[in-house]
N, C-alpha and C positions, 0 to 999 in steps of 0.2 A: 503494500499499501503505500501511496505517495500523496503528499498535500500538493496539490499542483496551484501554482500561482497565477493570479487574473492574466498575468502575460500571456502564459502558455494556453490559457483559455481561449483567450480571443484569438490566438491563431488557429487553434481547433474548431472556433465557433465559426470563423469566418472561412473553414474549409480551405485553409491554406495549406499549399503541401511544402511546408517548412518543415525542418527537422522536429521543432516542437511541436507543432499540429500533430506530426505523424507519431511523435512518442505520447501524448496524450490520448490520441485514438487507440492506440495500443492501451493505455490502462483503463481507459472507457472500457474496450472490447472485453479485459480480462477482471473486471469489477477492481482494480487496483487506483484507482482515479478518488481522490478524497480533496474536500476543499472546507475552510475555515466560514466564520461568517463574514467576516471583513471580506473575504473575495466575494462570497456570494453578493453581498450588499455594492462592490464596486461592479460587478456584471450588472446586476440587476441597473445600476446608475447608467449603465452605457447602452442598455438594449434600445432600439429604434423603432421597428415595427412588430406586426402579428406574429410573423414566422419567428423573429428573435425571441421574441416572448414565448411563444409555444416551445420552441427547442429549449430554452433555458429552464422552463417550467417540468418541461423531461427527462431533462439532467438533475433538477430536484430530486424526483422520484427516483433515481439511481445511483447518485453519488453518495458518497458517505461525507457525512458532516462532522465535524470535528470542532467542538465548541472552543471558543476564546473563552474560558473560565478565570475565576480568582489567579489559578496556579500559573495559567499562559500570560495573565496581565503583569503579574509579578515579575517573570522571565522577560516581558517586552520593556519593564522599568530597567533591570540589569541590563539587557542588551542595548537600551537608549545610553545608558551611562558607558557602557564599552565601546558604543561606537563611537561617542562624544569623546573619549579619554583616546582612542586611537587617530584623532581628527578626521572622523568620517562625517559628512553631512549626508544623511541619507531620509527618502519620506518616512514618517512615523508608520502608515499603513505597511510597507514592506518589515519593518522592526516588530511590529503585531503580527503579519503574517508567517515570520521567520520563528517567534518566541511561540506560536501554537504548532507548528512544527517540533520544536523543541520539545513543547510539553507533552506532545503526543508521540514523540520517540519515531516520527514522520523523516522521510529524506523529502528535499523540496524539489519539484520540478518546477523549472522557470526559464525563461529568457530573457531575465531583466538583469542587468549589470550592476543594478544595486546590491543583488543577492550575493555578488561572486566577492564584493567588500563586506557585506555581513556576517558571511555565514563562517569566516574564519574566527571572526569576533565570539560568535554564537558557540563554535566549537569549545572557546576557552572557557564558557561560564561551567 
């Protein structure tokens, strides 16, 4: 099971023949794709039309949801401090998503360069 970041979900939902889109397709087909609350909100925030809404609603029924619970928020706070101490300025949403993956012991599927900076900090927590 992998926690899939918004960046990779977008590639998949756009039917992009990208590496990330293909990786997510495989995860969906094998029931190994998950997301957290924040990822779902980001995706719903970006839907534009009826077909996209239906596709996303279908995914909600199929994809495992990993909650951003109190422990994930605590990890997010520590990760935010760790990123700042490392001189990194990264989006808070990415910090929370990485913390959710940490909290649930999941690898993170992404194609967002911010995670290349965040994940080494997360590994030290």
